[in-house]
N, C-alpha and C positions, 0 to 999 in steps of 0.2 A: 626443385627445377621448376616445378609447374606453379609453386607459390611465387617464383620470384620473376617468372614470365606476368604472373596476374597481378603482380606489383608494377611491373614495369608499365602494361597496359593502363593500369590505372592513373599511374602518374602522366603517362601521354594524354590520356582524355581530358583529365584536369587542367593541362595546359592548353590544351586547344580549346577547352570550355574557357577558360579565362583569356585567352587570345580572341575568341569569337566575341564575347562580351564586351572589350576593349575595342573593338572594331565596331561592335555595334553602339555602342556610347559615342564613338568619335563619328559614325555616320548620322546619328542623330543630333549631334550638334552642327554638324553641317548642314543638315536638312533644316534645323529650325530657325527661323518659324517659317513655314512654307505657304502660309497664308493669314489670315486676319487676325490680329490679335488685340482683343476689347481690353480696357481700363474701365471697372466697374467704379464709378463715384456713388456713395451708398447717401448721398444728399441734394438738394435742387440745384439745378445750374447758378453759380456767381460765388459760392464759398470757397474758402482756401481748397478743398480737395479739387474742387473742378477748377480752379485757375491753375494751378500747379499740373494737374493731368494735362491739360489742354496746352500748356507751356513746353511739357516734355514729350509729348506725344510726338509732333510732328518729328522732331531730333531724332527719337528710336527708329518711327518710318524709314527716316533717311538709311539709317545706319544697317538696318535690316533687309529693306527692298519690299516690304512688305506693309499694306495699312496698317495702322495702330487708330483704334477709333474709340472715343471716350463715351460712355453711356451712365448717364445718370438714372438709379434706382433708389431713389428716396423712401423712407416708412423705416416705422419702429427704430427712430434715435440711430440712424444709420446700419442696425442688426439685419433688416431687412437683404440690402445689398452684400452685407459681410456673410451672411447664409448662403446666397447665392453662390458666391466664389467658393466657399468652405465647400459645397456640394459639387462645383464643376469638377470637370475631369482635370486630375492631375497632369496637365501635359504644357502649364505655362502660357495656355491661351487665352485664358480668365483672369485677369489679373485685379485685383482691389486698391484701389486708393484711400487708404486709412486714414485716420488722425490719432491724436491722443485719446481720445474719447475712448479708443477700442480695449486700451490698458484699463480703463476705469470701471467699463461694465462690467466683469466678474465681481470686482467688490461691492457693486449695488444691487447686486444678484438680480438684475433684469434678467426677463426670459428670452433665451436666445436659441436659434434652430443650430448653432455651431457652439466649439469649445476653442476658444481661441489657442489653448496650448495645444490640442490634440488636432485641429482641422484645418488649419491655417498655419504657414509660414512666412517670416517676416525675411524678405528680400532686397531691398534696398531703400536705405531713408533718402528722401527728398529734400527737404527743408523745413525751417520752424518759424514762428511770428512769436513775438517777445508778448508775455502778461506782463503789466505795469501796475505799481501800485499809487493811485494817487488821490489827492485830495482836493477838495473846494479852497480857493485862496485864502479865505476868511479862516481857514483853520492854523491855529498856531503851532505848525509844525513845519521844518523844512528839512526834514532826516527821518528814518527811519525810527532810530531811537529816540526822537522827539515826541513822534506819533505815538511809541509802545509807550513813553512817558504817559502821555494825555490818557491811554487807554487803562492803565493801570489806576490811574486817579478816578477813571470813572467806569469802573467793570460792568460790560454788558451795556452801557451807556451809547458809546458811541456806534453807529450805524455805517454799513458798507454796503454798497450795491453790487448787485451780478447780474448777468444775462439768463438766469432762471437759475431755479433748485436742481440741484445734481449737476450742475453744468461743469466744465473745466474753471470758470472763473471764482465758482461756489467752492470748488475742494481747493483753488489756491489760497481762498480767503482763509478756509479752516488749516491747510497746513501753516498757513502764517500764524494764527492762532494759537497751534499748537507749539510750532517753534519759537515763539516771542512769550509763550506762557502767558498770555492775557485773553480777555473774553471781549468779542464785538458782537452786535447785533448785526444778523445777515437780514437783508432786503431783498429778496427774489423778484425780478422784473419780468416780463415776457418778450425778451429780446435784448440786445446790446445797446442799440439807440435808445429806448427810454430810460435803461439803466443810467445812462450817461447824461442824458437832459435833466435829471433830478440833481445829480452831482452838479454840473454846470450851474443850474438854478440856485443851489444852496440846500436844497430839501434833504439830502444825503450828505454827510461829510465826507466819505470815504467810496472810491471805487478801486477794482479789481477788475480789469480790462484788459483789451488788447493794445499795442502799440498803433496799430493801423486806425483805430476808433478814437484815440486819444490825441494822435499828433498834433492834429490840427487846432484842438483847444488847447494844447500844451504852447503851440506857437504864440496864439491869441491871447495867450495869459489869463484865460477862463477856468483853467484848473491848472494844478501843481502837479507833476510827477514826480516821487520823492525817489522811485526805485526801480529797475528794470530787474524781474524776477528770471533774469537768464545768468549763464555762465562767466558772458563777457559783456561789454559794453555795445551799444547799438551805433554801427558807423554813421547814422544821421545824428544822432544824439550822443557824442562823444564825450558831454558833461553830465549827462544822466549816469549816477551810479549805479552799480549792482546791489543787491539785497546783500550778498553775500561779501562784497565791500564795507557795508556797514553793521557788521558783527552779525548777519544771518547766516552763518556758514551751515552750506547745505540746502540753505534754500532755493529751490529752482523748480519753475512752472512753465518753461515755454508750453506751446502748442506746437509738436511738431506733424508732421507728415509722411508718409512712405508707403511703399508698393509692397503688400503680400501675395502669395499665391496659395491654391489649394496644397494641404499636406501632402507629400509622397511625390511632388515634382520634382523630376530627374535635378539633380545636384548642376549639370550641365547648363539645364536650361535656367536656372536659377541665376547661374553664373551670368548668362548671356544677358537676362534682364537687367542684371545689376551694373555690369559692363555698359551697356546702352544708357541707364540712368546717368552714371558718372560722366560719360561722354557727354550725354545732355545738359547736365548742369556745369560742365567745363565750358561750354558754349558761351562768349560775353554777352551775344544779345540775350539769350535766356536768363542769365545773372542779373543784368541791368533791369529786364523786364520784373525778376521776382523782387529785387530790392527798391523799385520803383513803389513797390505795393506793401513794402514791409516784410518780405520773405526773405529768408537768408538761407542760400545753399548750404546744403550738408551732405557732401559725398563721402563715402566710407565704405568700409568692407561690409557685408554682409552679415558676417559671423556677430561684429561689433552691434550693428543694427538690432540683429536676435537676442542680442543680451541686452541691450539698452531696453527693448520690449520689456522682457521679463524683470528687469529691474524697476521699469515704472509701474507693472502690473502690482508688485510688490508693495511699491511706495504707496500709491493709490489706493489699493486695499487697506491698507494699513490705517491709511489717512484717514478713509470713511468709517471703517470700525470705530477709530478712537473718536472722532468727531460725531458718531451716531446719527450719519447722514443717511435718509432716505430716497428712493426716487419716487417723484410722483407716480 
């Protein structure tokens, strides 16, 4: 009798505990946010992270009725700002606008104050900008297969420019080499502008760069874009085929942007951030402004984004290892 009574009391206390936890979670969701939310951009103003953060922040603020401010925390190739968010209170009031380089850092072995897998959680994908493979008009190639044929006839002789060693463009170039089983000579520059200038001038035959940097040169006929390194063609350049359409199955190297939070941030808060981002990306004005600067809105589920980040980390770590890429 005493045992039965104790069991009943235990069950009752468990039910009350679960109920209280549910109410607590509900109350948290209703109260959040009740103060300023910060989006940390780990790079200087003017870059893709900064542009996209400042586009969605006002819409998120409108939804929540609380200020959403963007703060630039540049340094250590983006790792300074990422570390700050990783060490912040896991309450969702400090978010990170990261780019695809965050999935490349583990493979490069760069020293960081955080662990991507353990200290941060992927919350919402925001957008992408396409990488392209372009050549100087004098290059006798109008398709990737023709370029690959030229490279096989001159192993190690054809050079490609990038925005810097261990940059996303460099990794895209090395992934292309591995996928096509060819050898190209990497010529790193200190920035995307000089990397393109020398291709436009004919000093370097091939460029791995972004569509935003190359679009004007393509339209002026000063370079020839052979392929888009995206899963789909670009709305503004519907005649540019993807690498996949030209036999490079699985070759994708978009630069992507998304919001992360400190690990252990409550699921309800993550969902609130994710819903606010998706609502912002559904706004016609936001979409128009993004596309005018060659960014494609990428709303989707939080779980899908988290899985995507993991797959990107695996892909780039493998590429870095097989290509023996070393960070400066």
